N, C-alpha and C positions, 0 to 999 in steps of 0.2 A: 314182573308182578302180574298176576292174572287180572283180567278185566273185572272191575268192581271191587277188587281187594284194596283195603286201606293200607297205606304205607305204615311201616313200623316206626313210630315216633319216639320210641324209648319209654322208660317207665314213668317219667314225669309228665309226659305229654299225652299218654293214652287216656281216653275218657270212657267211662261206663255210664250207661243211661238206664234209669229205671223209673217206673211210674208209681206214683203215690197219690191216692185220692184225687184223681183227675188233674194232676199237675206233674209235669216231667221235671225231674231233678237230674242235673249233670254232676257226677262225682269224678273228679280228677284223681287218678291214683297217684300216690306219692306221699307228701308230707301233710297229712291231715291230723288235726286234733279234734276229737269229738267229745263233747260233754253232754250227758243226758241219754235219752232213749235211742233205740235203733232207728226209728223213723220220725217220731214226734217228741215234743218236749226236749229239744236238743239244739245245741249250738255246734256248728262245724267251722273250723278255721282251716282253710286249705292254702298252705303256703306254696307259692308257685316259683319262687326264686328271688334272687337279689334284684332290687329295683334298678340299681346302677351296677351291673355286673363287672364293669371295668374299673370302678372306683375301688381303691384299696385303703382309703383313709377312714378314720373312726367316724367322721361326720356323715359323708355321703355313702360310704361303703357298707353300712349296716342296716339300710332300709330294705325291707322285704315286701314283695308284692303278694297280696293275699286276697282270697275270696272268702267272705264271711256269709254263712247261711244260718238262718235261725227259723225255728218252727216251734212256737210256744203258744199255748191257748189257741185262739182263733187267728193268730197272726203267723205269717210265714213270709220270708223274703230273703234276698241276698244282695250283696253289694261288694264292690272291689275297694280295697283300701291298702294303705302302706303301714306296716308295723316295723318294729325294730328287733333285731336279734336279742338285744338285752331284755325285751319284754318276756321272752320265753325262758331266759336263764333263771330269773327269780321264781317263776311259776313252777318250773321243774323241781327246784329245791323245796319250795314251800308246800307243794302238793305231797311230796314224799314225807315231809315232816308231819303233815296233817294225818297221813295214813298211820304213822307210828303213834301219834298222841291222841287222835280222834277229837281233839279240842284245839281251837285256834282259828287262824285266818290265813288264807293264801289270796293274793290279789294279782290281777292282770290289769295293768294301767298303761295306756299308751300316750305318747307325746301329743298326738292330735285328737285324742279322745273319742275316736270312732268306735272303739271296742274297749269296754271296761267291765270287769266283774270281780266279785269277791266270793270266795268259797269259805263258809263258816261252819264249823263242826260243833255239835252239841255234847260231845264226850261219849256218846252212845253208838256212834257209827252212822249217824244221820247228818247230811250236809245240805245246806241251802246255798245255791249258786245264784246270786242276784247281781244284775248288771244293767248296762245300757248300751245300745248300739245307735250309731248315727250314720246315716247313709251317705253323707257328704260333709266334708270338713267345713266348719264355720256355721253355715246356715241350713244344715240338713235336717231331715226328719229324725225324730228321736223315738226309740222304743225302750221302755223300762221292762225288764223281764225277770222271772224267777223260775229256776228249775231245781227240783229236789233229787238228790242222788244219795247213794250209800257208799261206805268206805271201799267197796270192791272196785269202784271206778277210779279211785285216786291213783293206784299204780299205773294204770294205762294213761291217764292224763299226764302224770309226771314223765313217763317213758316217751310219750309222743312229743312233749315239749322239749325234752332232752335230745330226742332224735332230730328235731328241727334245728336245734343249736349245733349238733354234730354235722348236719348236712350243710348248714349255712353258718359257719363259725363267725364269732365276733372278730371283725377286722380292727387292728389296734394301732395302725400307723397314723 
């Protein structure tokens, strides 16, 4: 390896860095689900892998380590959390249904409550994504937020959630 060259860490470990309004944001390539705009008014869920990679049972084996980043209004922040494979299964299905019907609700709700949101359609192709993030389980800081999207974003949300489930399938033993 030449002096100063970074080692090839594989597709899940490579990081890209970009600057956005005087703050540096690190984006890990791999399993990201983005809801909202390209830089602002957005939620990014970056799933980094199984929390317990050697566990194969349904209880410990389906926890995923993730980094959640949010940039809404005058607020921006990021925190690490643990989500479950099952959280993404329902979202993938429900977001696809919303795209077809334009009316209804898709939800993302976690056991520990660190990331929850609801996507609601008005029947005309406009969707409100309203939710709450908590930076630490139990006694963490809470941020309620709302992002507006249109129907063109739903297929990508559904596809990304499904891709996370394919990459980190539900363990059933």
